N, C-alpha and C positions, 0 to 999 in steps of 0.2 A: 464634598468637597472642598472641604478643610483638608482630608488627610493629603489627597493630591496635590496641593496649593503647597503643603510643608515639605511634600518629595520636592517640587519643580525647585521649591527654594533653595532645601539643600544641594541640589544639584548644581544650580547655578552657583552658590557659592565656593562649590567643586570646581566648578570650570572658570572661577574667576581667579583660584588660589594657581591654578597650573599653569592658566596665561600669564599671570606674573611671573611664574616661576620662569618659563619661556622666556617672557621677556628681559630679565634681569640676565638667563642664559646667555642670549644675544648681544645685550651691552655690554657682556664681559667680552666676550669673542670680537665683538668690535673695538674694543678696548687694547686687547692685547696685538691684534691686527695693526693697528695704529703704533705700536708702541714699536712694532717688528717691523713695520715700513722699510726704514731707513736705514736696517741693518746690513752690512756687508757680508757677501753669500759665502762661506768657507771654500777653496778650493780645492783640499786634499780630502774630501769626504767624497762615497762613493755613490751615497743614496740621494736622494729627492732633499734639494736646501730645504723647502719648506715644509717638508715633514720633519725634517732633523730640527730646526729651530722650535716646531711646537715640543717635540718627544724629550728634547734636552732640559727645559726649565720642569719639566712634568716629573723625567724623572728625579734631578736634580731636587726637589723640593720633598717628592714622596722618601725618598731613600736615605740619605745621612743629612742628620740638620745640621752640622758643620761646613760640610761642602755647599748646603745652601746659603750661607751665610759670606761663603767665598765666591760664590756663583751669581750673589745678587751684585755687587758692583760691576761684573760683568754686563750683566742686562743693564743696568745703568750706564754701563760705559756705551752699550749701545745705542742708548736716547739722549744722552750726553753730548753735544757737537763737539766740545773740546778735549773730551777724550776719545773721542771716535777718529779723530786727528790724527791722533799717538798711534792707536791701533791699525789703523788701515795701512800706512807704507811697512807694517812689520811682517803684513801676511804679503804686499806686493812688493815690496823691496826683499830681495836672499841674500843678497854681497856686502851691504852696507854694514861695518862692523860693527858704528856706534848705538845702530836700529838693534843690534841682534846682543848686545849686551844687557839690556835693559832687562827682556825677558830671561836671562840666564838667570839672573839673582834666585829665581824661586826653582827652579829644578835642579840649577848647580851640576849643569853639566853642556856637553859641547852646545854652543849656539848654532852652529849647522843641523845637530838633528832636533836642537828643542822647537827651531820653528817648524820641522816636519812633524814631529809626534805628539806636539803640543795638543792639536785637534783631534789626532788620532786615540792618543790615551783619554783623552777630555769623555771622547766618544765609544770605544770600543775595549779599550785596553782594562780599565776601569770594573772589576768581578762584581762588584756591587749594583751598578748599573746593567752590567750584561745580564744578571739573574731577571732584572726586568724589562730588558729588551726583549730577550727570548722569549718570552710567553706573549709578548706582540707581536712578534713576526709569526710566534707558532697561528696567535687568534686570525691574523689575518691571509694564513696559508692554507695548510691541512686540516685542523682542526674542524674549521668550519663545514671543510667538506666530509670529513670522517661523520661529523653529526649528523648530517644528510642520509651518507652512504648508512647508517646505522638504525638511523629511521626508516630509511627507506627498504633496509633487510625487515624492520618491523612489519611496515605496512605490508610487505609482501607476502609474509609468512602469515599474518592476519588475515589477507585475504583469502588466503590458500583455505585456513581455516572456515572460511564462513558458509554457510551453505548458498544455495543458488538461489538466485534472485537478482533482481532489477537494480537493488543497491550495490552490486559488485561493480569493482573498475573495467571499463571499456577493453584495457588492456589482458586483465585474468581473465575475462570470459573471451578470448579472442584465444588464450594461451590453453582453455580448456577444450575449446572446440579443437583445437590444435589436437589435443591430446585424444580426443573421441573422433577426432578422422571427419570431423563435418566440416560446412563452408564457415569461413571465418567474418565474411562480409555481412552488414547490414547494420541495423539498429539495434539498441539493448534488446530490447523487448524481440525483436527475431531470433536471438544468439541465447536467448535463454529458451525460447520455443523449441529450439534445434536440439540442446541438450540435455534439455526434458525428453525428450521422444528419443536422443538416444539413450538416456539411463531408462526410458518404459520398455526398449528393446532389448535392452541388454540386462534386463530382469528376470529372474526363474518364472517358470510358470506355475502361477499360483492366481486363484480367486479375487487377489489383493490388486494384479492389475486392471485398466482400466476397459470398459467393451469394447471402446474400440481397436484397441491395441490389441484385446483377443480377436475380433473380428478381420482385424490385418492379419495375425498369423494364421487363424483360419484359411481365408485366402491365398495363403504362400502353400499352405499343406494339402490346398483341395478337398476341403470339407465343408459342410454346412455351415452356416453363418450366424442361420436363425436361431432362438432358443435364449436361456439365462447363461448367465455366468458358469455356473456349474457342470452346465451340459457342452458350453462349448472348451472347457478346459477337461472335461473327459474327451472329448474329441479329438484334440489336441494329444493328449497323453495315448490316447488308443491310436492316432496315426505315427505317433512318435514310437510307439513299441511294433509298428509294423515295419517300420524302416530299420528298425534295429538289426546285426545279424544276428545267423540263429545260436552264433557262440556266448551272445551278449546278453540273452533272453534270458526270463528269470523261469523257475518251472512252472510258472500260473500261463505265461505267454507262450511256453514251449507247448503245453497242452491246448492253449485255443488255438495255436497254428495247425496243432493236429488235428483241428476237430474241424478249421474251416478247409483245409488240405485232403480229410478225409482217410487221413493216416492214423495207424493202431499206435497209442502213448503206451508202448509196454516196454519192461527191459529199463536199460539205464541211460544216463541223457546223452551220451556219444550215438547211442543207437540211435535213439528216434530225431538227433539231428542229420545223420546220414539217411534214415528214411526220408526227412522229408526235403533235404538237398535231391534225393536223385526223383523223387516224387516231382518236384519243382524243375528238373532238368528234363525228366523223361517228359514229360509234356504235362502242363495243366492246359492243356489246348482243347479250346470249344468244340463241340460235335455237332453235327447240323442235326435238327429236330425231324425225324421222319414222321409223317404221319401215321396214322393205323390203315393198315391191310396194303403196307406199301411196300417192298421190297428190300428187307436190308442189303445195305453194298458192302464189299468185301473188306476186311479187316485193313490192309495196305492201301484203301484209298479214305480211309479215317483224316489222315492226317490232312488234303488236301481238300476235303471237304467244304470248309468253313471258304476257301477261296474259292470254290467253285460257287456257293451261292451270292458272291458279290458281282461275277460274271454273268451276261445273259447268251445271247443266243446260241453261238456254236458249243460251248462246252455243257450246255446244258442240254443240248442233241446229242453230244457225245456220249456223254455219262448216260444217256436214255438208250442209243443203243448199246453200249456194253450190258447196261443192266434189263435192258430187255424191258424197259415200261410198257404201261398200255396206255391209249390215249386217256383214259381216263385221272390215271396216277401222273400222268405227264400234263394233266392240266392243275391236276391239284400242286403240281412242285414250281410248276409257272404263277399260280394266285398268290404260294407261298414269298415267292421273291419279289414280287411288286409289292406285298407288303411290307414286306424288309425292307425294299427300297423309299416307300414310303413312310417309312417310322421314322426310317433314319434320317431325310428329308426335315421332317417335322422335328427331330429331335435336334438337328442344326439351327431351325428356327428359335428353337425354345431356348438355347444357347446363347444366340446373339440377345435373343428378349431379354433373357437373364443377366447378361454383361452392360446390357444397358441401364438395367434396374439395379445394380449393381453403382454403377457411375454414376446413376441419379440418386441411390442414398448414401453414396459417401457424399455429394455434392450438399445435400440436406445437413449429413449431418456435421460438415464444417459451419454450416449458417446456422446451427442450433448453439456451436462451441461458444462462436460469435455470439450470439445473442446474450448465452450464457453468462459471456464474462463483461457483455454491457449491461445485464441487468445487475452482476454484482457490483461494478463499479457504479451503477445508480444507489444501490443500496450503501455502500459506504462511503457516500459523496465523493470517491474521485474523480467521477466521467461528467460531473456538471461544474458550474459556477460556482467558485466559493459561500458567497452571498446566499444563492438560491440553496444551497447545501445546508448552510447554517441555519435557515427560517425552516429547513424541512426538518432538520435534526430538533429544532423547537417547536414546532408545532409535533412531530411524533410523542415527544414528551408530556402533552397537556393531556390530560383526560378530559372526560364531560365533567363538570361540574352540576351534583346531583346528590339527593337526600336532606337528611336535617344535618345542621350545622348551623354553630351559633353566627350571631352577626358578625363578631372579628374576624373570624376565619373564610368568610363569603368576603367580604372585606379585603383581607391579606389575598385571597384567589382575583380578585378584580384588580390590585394594584399587580400582582405579579406580572398580567396581561393588559395591564395600561389603559385598563378601561375605566379608570373612577379618577377622577381630581381631587384630591384631600386639600386642605387649607390649616399648614403646621401656625399655633399659634391662635389660630381663632377656627374651631370646630364649625360650628355655627353657619360659617361664609362658603366651606367647602359642601363636598356633597356626603349624603348619608345612605347609608343600606336601607332600601324603605321596605316597609311591610304592605301588602294588598288590604287583611286584614289584621286589624290592629291585635297586639297581644292582649288585652284587655277586652277583645272581642272575640275572644278562642283562636288567634290566629299563631300557629305555630311557627320557629324557628326553622323554615323548609325552603329549598330552591322556588319550589313550588309557590309560595307565597311570598316572594321577593319581588319589586317591582324595579328588579334592576338597583342602579343609584339617582336620586333627586336630590336636590338642592336642600341644606339642611335646614336654613330658613323655612322654605316650603312642607318640609317636615314636619316641622312644629308648630306651624301655622293648624297644618289640616287636624295633627293631634292623631282620634280615634271617631271624629264625628263623623270624620268626611269618605268611609270605606267605600260609598259604593260610586264617589269621585275617582277613587280607585280604579275601579274594579273598570271605568270606563275609561281612564288611562291606560290601563293592561291591555285590553279588546277582549271577548266575549270567551276566546279559548281559555287565555290565561286566567281570565276569571275563575272560569269552571274548574280549571286545576286549582286553583287555590281555595274556594270550597270545598273542592272532593278532600283535600290533603288536611281540613281543617275537620271535617266531619270525621275522616278516619281517625285522628288523631283522638277527639274525644270520644272512641268508640275503645279506642287500645287504652288500656290504663296504664301501661308500660311506658307509652308514648308523652302523656302527660307533666313528663320533667321535661320537655322540649318548648312549652306554653309560658314562659315568662311572668314572673309574678308583679303586678306593678302596684298593686293594695297588699294591706297587713294581715291579707287573710291567707290561711295557710295551703286551703285550695286555691288551683288556678281556675280561670274563668272556660268555660268550655262553650264551643261554637254551639252546642244545641241547649246550650242556655244561655245567651248572649240575646242581643236585641235583633241579632240576625237570624234566629231559630225559624228554621223551617224554610230559609230563602236558598234558592239556588243562584247559580253564578250568573245565569243569565237576566234574571232578577234584580240583582243589585246591579247590572249593567243597564238595565234601563234606567232605575232610578236615578243614576249618577250620571247618563245622558241628557234626561229629561230637567236636571238641576243644572246642568251645565249651560245647556239649551235657554232655558227662563235667564237666567243672570246674565247670559252672552246680549239675547232681545232687552232684557231691561236696561241696562247699558248703555245697549246703542239709542234705544228710547229716550234717555236720561241726556246723552251728547247731543243729539238732535234739538232735546229742549232747550239746549244751554246756546245753541246756534242761532235757532231763531227767535 
C-alpha cells in the first residue's frame, strides 16, 4: 500500500507541474492577444493578417538579436496610442509628402516606394527571415502529408509480410481475397477462413493436408473417402496417375496400365504407348456374359451385345430367332436381364443413399469443426467473460495441498488462497495453523494433522492437553486420518524429522509412546464429545442457579 501511495503522489506532482505549465502558456497567449488586439492590419500582405502578426515577432526574436531591438519599438508603437496615431496615417495616406518624409530617413530611397516596400521587405525580402518562414510553410503543407504517406507505405509493407490472421487490417484481408479470387465481403473471421481454405486447396498433395481437404479432393476425383490420410493420399495419387496422358506416364505407370489393359509390356516406350492407344480405341468394350451351355454368338454381334442386354422384349426375341435359342436358354437369358435390371435399380438406390450419407457427414464435420473452435476458445479464455477466465486460470494453477509440510509453508498456502486471517504486530490475536495431535504427543507436521486455522489465543489455551477436543472439532474422519498419519510417522524412522521437538530431548516424542498410545481416532473423538457436553451442561446449570 505504501508503494502504491508513493506512485500516486509522484503521478500527482507530475500532473500538477504539467497543469501549471499549461496555465502559464495560456496566460502568455492571452497577454499577447491583448497586446496585438488594437494593432492595425497591414494592407499589402498576401497572407492572413492574424498569422503574420504572430509570425513576425517570433521570427524577429529567434533570428537576429539586433533586429529584435529595432523591432521592439514597432511592437511598442502598436501598444502605445500616441505612436499608433503617427503610424496609422502612414499606411492609410499614400500621397501626402510630409508624412512620407518621416519613413524616408531610414531606408534613404524614394518615398513612394518605401511606403509599399517596407512591409514587404520586412516580411518576405529578408533572407534570414525567409529561411525560417520556408520550413514553417513546408511543415504546414507537404512534409506532414509525406510523413503520413511514408508511414502508410511502411505499414502496407509490414501488413503484406504478416502471416494470415485476424490481426491484419480489413483492407489487407480484402486485397489478399482479391488476389486469391475469393469473395471479399464479410467479417474478418470469414475472410480469414476463405483465405485459409483457398491456401489449403492450392497446397500440393501430401499427408500434411487436413483430412477434410483430402476428403474433398477424393470426392472431386470420384474415389473412396474413407480411410487414413495415407490411404487417401495414395488413392488421389493413383487417380492423378490414371488421368495423365500416356506420353507423360512413368515406366511404372505404363506397366500398370498395360497390366490393366492386358497388353504386353515389351519393346520400347513408344511401341508400348501405341499398343495401349490401339487397345483403348479398338475397344475396351464390355462383352455380355454368356451362360454355360448357351450357343456362342457371332463375332460381328459382340459390339451390340451390351446394348441388347439393356433392352427387353423385341430385341431379345429377334436375337433369339437369329441365334435359334432353345426355350430353356431363352429363359436363362430373360432371368439374367431381369437380374441385371434389378441390380441396376438397387445400385441407383444405394448411390442416392450414399449421397445423403455424404451430405450428413459433411454437416457433422462442420459441426465438429465449430465445436473444436469453441473448445479452443474456452481453453485459452477468449470465448468467455474476462473475470470468469481469470478465475479459471487461477483455479487451474492451484494444486491440491497435501503431504508433509512445515507450519510456515502451510500458512503461506492458506495466505495465497485467502483462507487465513493474520494480525500483523500481534500474532497471538490472529489465526494460527492448528495441530489436531500436538507435536509433544507425537503429531507430525502433515496436512492430515492440521485443523486448518483457528484463533491464536485459543491455540495457546488448548496447548497439548486437549487433543481429544481437537478431534471432536475436526470430526470423525479427520480425527481418524490424523491418528493414522501419527502412527505411520512413528513406524518410519525417516519421517521422525517432521515431528517438532518441544523439549530438550534429542529424540522426538512418538505417538506410540505418548499419552494417546493405542487410542484410535474414534476414541479420541468420543472423549472430546463427552468433555464438551459435560462442560456445556455444567455451565448451563451454573447459569440457571445464578438466575434463580
